[in-house]
N, C-alpha and C positions, 0 to 999 in steps of 0.2 A: 774590223780590221783583222787581217789574218796574221798569223805568227811571224811569217817571213817579213812582212811589212813592218810589223812592230820591232822586230830585231834590228832591221835596217835603221829605223829612226833612232833606236837606243845606241847603236854603234856610231852613227853620225854625230849624235850629241856628245858621246864620250871623246871623239877625236876632234871636235871643234877647239879652236883656239880663241879664247875669250879676248875682247878688244882690250888693249892695255894702253896706258897712256897717262896724261896729267889732267887733273880736274881743278876747279876752283868752286868755292863756296862764297858767295856774296850776300852780305846782308849787314844790318846796322851800321852801314857807312864804312864797312870794312871788307877786306878779301883774305881768304885763306886758300892756300894751294897745297896739293899733295899729289903723289903718283900712286897709280893702282894697277894691280895685276889683272883686274877684272872690272872694267868700267861699267858693265852692264849691271852689276851687283852693288857697286859702290855707293850709290845714292841711298838705296833702301838700308844698307848697313849703317851708314852715317846718320840718316834721319832716325832710325830706330835708336841708335846710341843717344842722340840728343833728346828724343821724346822720353827715354828712360831716365835721363839725367846722369848717365854714366860715361860721357865722353871724357877722356883724360885731358883735353884741352879745355882748361878752366875758363879762359877768355871767351872762347867760342861758345861754350856751354852757358855762361853768364849772358852773352849777347842773345842767344836763343831764348832763354828764359824771360829776358826783359823784353825783347821785341816780338817773339812769337813766330811760329813756323811760317806764317804767311809773308814775313819780310825777307826770307831767304831763298836763294836761287842756287841750284846746282848747275854747273856748266862744264862740258868737257872742252878743255883747251886744245888738246893735241892727242891724236892716236899715234902709237908707236907700232909699226908694222914689221920691224925687223923679227925674223923667225928664229934667229940663232939664240938658243936658251943660254949661252954662256955670256951673251952681251946684254940681255934684256935688263937686268938689275942695274948695271952701270949706266945704261941709256935712260932708264927711268930716273936715276938720281940726277944725271946731268940735265935732263930736260925739266925736271922739277925745279932744280936751282935756277935755271934760265927764267922760267915763268915767275918764280918767286921774286926774283931780282927785277924782272920787266914790270910786274904789277905791284911792286913794293908790298908783298903779302907776307903773311906769317904761315906757318906750317899748320895743317889740319891736325896731323898726329905727330906727336913727339916734341 
């Protein structure tokens, strides 16, 4: 790969906007919902925290420990495509609350 092509790939990666939205974790007969600024990385971050036993959500961590990883599913509920950086945080909060109410779910974080 020549240097110009490599620089183009690096530039494109830096300029990309990761998918943002709301996700759910289902397992042990329960559902947890939260919003993320980067849905592509979210499952890996969450599963890593659960495997290490360091997730702040004690109920989710206990369910993970009792049931095991195979019982849990990560699901993207909705992607938010609004490009306005001033609105994204409030949109994520609103949509997270909507899904938590609709699914009668707890929060993943917090």
